[in-house]
N, C-alpha and C positions, 0 to 999 in steps of 0.2 A: 736809509734809515726804517726799519721794518715795523712798521705799521700794528695796531691793535687786532691783530688775526689770529685765528687756531695757530700756534709755531709746530712746526718740525723740527730734530734735532739739526740737520741740515739748515732750513732757513732760521732757527736759532743761530747759529753760527754764521751765517754771512749777512745777517744784519748788525753785526758787530767791527765787518770790515771794513776799511776806509774806502775802497773801490771794490768794484766786480765787474768782470771783464768778461766775455764771454767768446768762444774764439768758433770761428769756421761758419761765414754767414750760407756758404754754401748747402751745411751740412745740420742745419735749425737751432744757428746762433738765435739770427733775427725772432723766432720764434718762440726761441727760451726768455730772451730779453723783454719780450712783448709780457708773456703769462708773470712772468718778475716779477718786472715795473707793473702790475694789476692787483698784486699780492703783498706789495709795498716798498719792493728792494729797486733802488737807482741801478741801473750797468750798463753796457756798453758792449755792444756787438761789434768783432772785428771780423773782417775778411780777410784771411790770412793767406792769400795766393795771389789778389790784385792787392793787395793791404797795404794802410797809411806806414808813417812813421809806426814806430814801437812804441808803445805807452813806456812811460816812467815807472815800472812796476815796482812796487816795496813790499817786505815779508808784512805788511799790514793789508796787503791786498787779498783778495782769490777770484783765481782763474777756473771758468768750468771749459772743459772743453772735451771734444770726443776720441775718443781711444783709441784710433785710428792715426790720429798727426805724430808724427818724426816727433823724437828729443831733440832732435836737429832744427824740427823747425824753428825759425831766428823768435815768432811770437812767445813761443812753449819754453824755448830753449832760455830765452832773458827770465820768463816768467820762473825759471824753476833755480836759476843761478841765483836770483834775488831770494827767494825760500816764500814762494809765494804759496798760496793755502794749493791746490790744485783737487777739482773736487771731476767728476766725470759727466755728461752729457746725461748718463744712462741716471745716473743718482735724480738728480734734478727733477728730470721727466718722472719720477715715480714720486715725490714730494709732491712737485706741483698736481697731479695726478687727484695724488689723495686728501690734496688741500680743497681743490675745486669741487672734489668727490663726483667725477666724474663718472657715467654708468653705474649709477650707485643701485639699481636694482637687476640689473646685467650679471651674468657668470662669465669671468675676466679669463681670457686662456691667452697666454704670451707662447711662441714658438720662436726658437733662435737653433743655430747651428751652421756645418760646416756646408754641408749640403742636406738635400731635400726637405726643407723646412716650407717651400712651397707648395709643395705636391702634399706636405703633411695637412697645411693647413684648409688647403681646399677639400679634399677627403673628406676631412672633419666636418666643416663648413656643411657640406654636401652631405653626410650624415645626418648631422644634426635640423637638415631644413626637410630630409626624407623624415624624421620621426616631427614633423608640422611647430618647430620651431623658429622664430626670430631670428638671426643673426650678423652683424656686424661685423666685417671680414675685410681687413687690411692687410694686401698681402704686394709681396713685385708682380703679380698679375694684374693686380687694383684695387679698389677701395670699393666693397660692394654693400648695399642694402638686399639683405635674402629674407622676403616669406614665400609666398607662392612662386615669383621667379627672384632670377641673379636681374638687379637694378644696378650698371656698374654708376658711381658717382663722381670719382675723379681717381688719376693716376700719378702716385706720390713716390717716392723712394721710402725705403722701409728703415732710414734716419729714425733713434727715438723719439727725435721730436714732434715728429709727423704724428706720433701716438695721440698727442694733446689735439694737431689740426683735425684729425679723423673725429675724435670722439665730440669735439667741440660742434665740425660740421653734422654729427646726426644731432645734436641737440638743437643745433640750428634749424633742424628741416623736420623735427618732432618724430623723429627716428629711434623709438623706446626699445631698442632689440633686446632678447631673450638672454643671448650671448654675443660676447666680442673675443673675437679670434684677432692677433693683434703678431703678424711678424716681424721680428726687429732682427736690426744686425748686430753684429759683433755682441750677441750677451741680451740678457736678459735687464732688462729697464726695472722691472720686480712688481706691475701692478697686477700678475695672475691671481688669480684663485686658483687653474691649472698651471704647470710648467713642462713645454717639452721641449728637451734638447733633443735636434734630431737628429745628429750625426758628430763626431767629430774626425769621421775620413775624409781624406783630400785635403788635408789642411793645407794649408796654405800663411804666407807672412803680411804680416799689414806693419803701418808705423816705418815705412821706408826699412823694411826687412830689419826689423829688432825685437818683433814679437812674433808668438805664432798664434791664430786665430783661434784655434782652440783653449790655449792657456787663457785668454782674456774672456772666452765664452763660462771656460772652466770657474774662472776668477769672481763674473759674475753671478754665480749660486747664490751667493753672499749678499747677494741685494734682492732676493726672495724675500714674502712676506712669511711670517712665520708659522703662519694654520694655513697653507698653499701645498697643494701637489705638488711633487718635483717626476718626471719621467726621462727616464734615462737609458741609456742605451746599454746592457745586461755587459758586456765587455769590459765596459771602464772599472766596473767592481768587481770582476771574477777574482782575480787576485790579491783582493783584499778584503780582510777580515774587521771585523767590525770594530775596531780600534785604532784602524790604520786610519790615515790621511788622503785625502783626494789629492792626486798628482796630477800635474802637469804633462799629458800625452807624449810631450818632447824631450822636456829635461830634467821631468823627477824632480820640479821645482815643488816644495810646498803649500799650500793652497791658504793652510789652518783653519781647513773646514774638515770635522771628522764625522766619517761616517753615522756615526751612532745619533749625534746633532739629527740626524734624517731621518732615521729607522719609523717613524711617527708617519713620515709622509713620500718616502720612497718609492719608485715604480720602475720594476725594469725590465727592458722588454729586447726583442731582437734573435734573441739566441733559449735552446732549452738550457733551465736554471734558472733564469728569471721568471720575471711575474707573467711576463704573457710572450706570445711566437708564433710565428708562423710554420705550418707543418705543409709539405708542396705532393702532390701526387699527379705524375703528367698523364692525359691520356695516352691508351694505347690507338693504334691506328683503329684497331674494331670497336672501339668505344662509340656512342653514339653522344658522349656529353664531351664537354669541356674538362679540361684538367680541373684536378682537384683541389681548393685549400681550404688547410683546418686552422682554425684560430685554437689555442689552449692555454687559457689562464688561471692562473693558483694565485690563494693569497691577495689580489688586487686588492688593492687599500682606496675604498671609494672618497666623495667628496664629503660626504656624513658619516666618516670615520669608520664602517662596516670593512669588512674584507669578504671578497665575494671570488666564486672559480666556476669554470665552467670550459667548454668547448662546445663550435657549431664549427660547420661545412658551407663551402660555397663554392660558387663554379666561376673566376673570372675568366674572360675570353682568351684561347688557346695562345693567342698572339700575346697575351704578360707573359706568358712563361718564360722568354728568354730577357724579358726585364726583368726578372723575379728577384736580382739584385740588389735593383737601380728602387724599387716599389720595395722591398722588403720591409725596412727602416719606417717608410711613411705610415705603408698600412697597419704593421704593430703598433706606431706609437698613436696613430688616429687612433684606431679601434679601443687601446688600450682607454683613453683619454673620455672616449664616445662611454664603454663601462663605465669607469670610474664615476661620471655624472649618470649612473643610473639611467640612461638609453636602450629602449627596448634590444634584444638580442635578436628579433627579428628584425625592427626595422635597421638594423646594421648589415646583415642579412640580404635583407631586398635590396639594398644600396651595391653591397658587393659581388652580387649575382650580377656575370654579364658585363664587371666592370674591364674597361679596357684602356686605362690611364689618363691623366690628368693633360689635359688640353694645353698646347707649348711644353709639356714634360713629360716626354715621352709616350703622350697620346696619339693611338693610332686611330684613322679613319681612311673611310674609302670613297672614292670620286671616280664613277663610270668603272668601276673593276679593277683601279687601280688605288693601288695599297696607300698610302703615306702615315709613315713615323715622325712626327713633329716634338722635334727639341730644340726648338728655337727660342730663345728668352734671353735673359738680363744675366742667368746663372748659369747657361750654359759650356760644360767641360768639353775639353777634345776629350778627353783621358777615357770617356764613354763610349767611343764613338769606335772604337775599334773590338771593341766587345761587339756593341751592334752590330756593325758590320759583317761582325766573324760570325756572327749564332743565324743571321741574313741570310747569310751566302751558305751554310752548313745545313739550313733550312729546304734548301731547293726548291722548296716552292716557287720560286719568283724567277720569271726569266732572265728580267733584266732590274739591277737594282741604279736608281739613279741617287747623286748623293750632291747636296743643296749645301755650304760652306762659306763661312766668311762670316763679317760684321757688316753694320750698317753703319755703326757711327764709332769712331774711334773715341770718346769720349766714357766710351760702357767702362767701367771696372772693372780692373781683370782682364781685358781684351785678351784674343788671341794674337800672339806673338806670329809674326812672321814665317822665320824660325821652325815655331811648332808646329804649322800649320804642312809645312813641307817634310817636317819630320814624319809627322802621324799619317797624312798623306800617302807618301813612301811606304811607312809597312801595308798600308789598306789599299794598296792599289789594285792585288789581284782578286778584292772583295765587291769594287764596283762598277761598274763598264763605262759609267758619262757622270760629267763631273761640271757640275756649275759652280762659280766662285761670287758670289756678294759683295762688293764694296771695292773700293780703288786702293787697298794697303798689300794687298796682297802681289806680289809677281812671282806667280809659281814656278815659272820656267828658268829661273837664274838657280845655276850651281849643277850638279852634277845630272838630276832627276828633271827627267822630261813631259810635261804632262798636257796631254789633250782636254781643252775648255773651253766653254764660254764663260763669260764677264756681264754680270747684271746690276745693275745699281742700287737698284733693291731684293727686300727677301718675294715680294708679292710678284715683282719682275722676273725673279729668275724661280716663284712656283709655278706664275703660268708656262714658263718657259717649259721647264720640267713636265708638266701636265699635256702641252703640245706635244711634245715628244714622246712622252710611255704609252704602252696600251695594256690591254686589259692583263694581267697574271703578273706587271709589273709592281715596283716597288720606287717611291721615293721617301729618299733620309733627311731631312731636313735640321742641320746643326747650323744654326747661323746666331750671335750673338746681337739682340736685337733689344730692344724695352718693351718688353713684355713681362 
């Protein structure tokens, strides 16, 4: 029974159902049940993996499910067969967030995408900090309160329900930020005043290989608030005109969302022809400066309804240049958002001058004259590894290249399969000199290819070992699936 509260369309409907069930306690069902019961809706949270008996669903019930669940999951399958009303976690999170008026004085920013979302979130938070703004950042790398310093307060997943957990934690701690940045898994919940679709590249299947992640993320654009800004890669719209529909990148299934409905709020990035893009100019051997990057923007829509244009240059570390394909979208999208929020150009440039990457996301650092490229995190992809190693070897400035690869836990989503690891390492063998394998899941000497490698239990053990073996002028490349 719905109590006398301000109703949203979703909650008004939920109050009319006989029973309400929330699926998947691992990914936030318990939190959603807690929040919904506070708002007057009795419901049951169900563990669909170690679960109990399937409820006796009927068409008078509502089921709230995360978008990644397979339609063949016994709980969801039965709910669909009984014609239950099925809603997403994302949509319910949006309504709870709005009903509770969380972070009402902060500008909210939501970021989703197949790759690059953590880097974009951290770059944007760093730019805001440089402009002396306080920031609540919730990302795969952790949840932070940012004022003069970065204070990590917890680590939890980027499942949509954790938007509510993080917002409540900030309220309890008395942290009232100027900006709140939420990295969200598998689409927009719709809480943002500014929304970034970081990329749809390197697409992958979800829901037991029944849906493309890109399809789900595009579909979630319909969750956005009507007066919010959307930043999306220009390549999605390059071939479409003002009357076309936005198609899925894989099967051209029309989503029913017309581009003309977005004209007042859409900014595109990443390529010339969009609202903002980066231009690269690598330094020559005789140059005393780092390689130059320029940001060019035109007709960029701001949060207060204006349009702005301009250009500025900055000089990242030269090492970043062979990673420009990795950082192009995160830099372009985060700078676009910063400009749309009316941040000063000089503060953006101050942060980007000397930029050497995001820690644990293709970030560079030096230790005892040994360079370390660290890309060990929960979103690490093996298909980036070959490009990185090839560029590093062609650079010819490194005496030896040490590669650390593997995974610390088999329970990390989208882990590395042993076959994929062997395939990539076989292709890359000529690019590295020493190999360290993390974890127990790989037996690299099975099959035709023989590898000489050291095995370590954890990434920290592997890094200590590599540093003990490396010398000044060497490079350590770290690609390990780990909760970071």
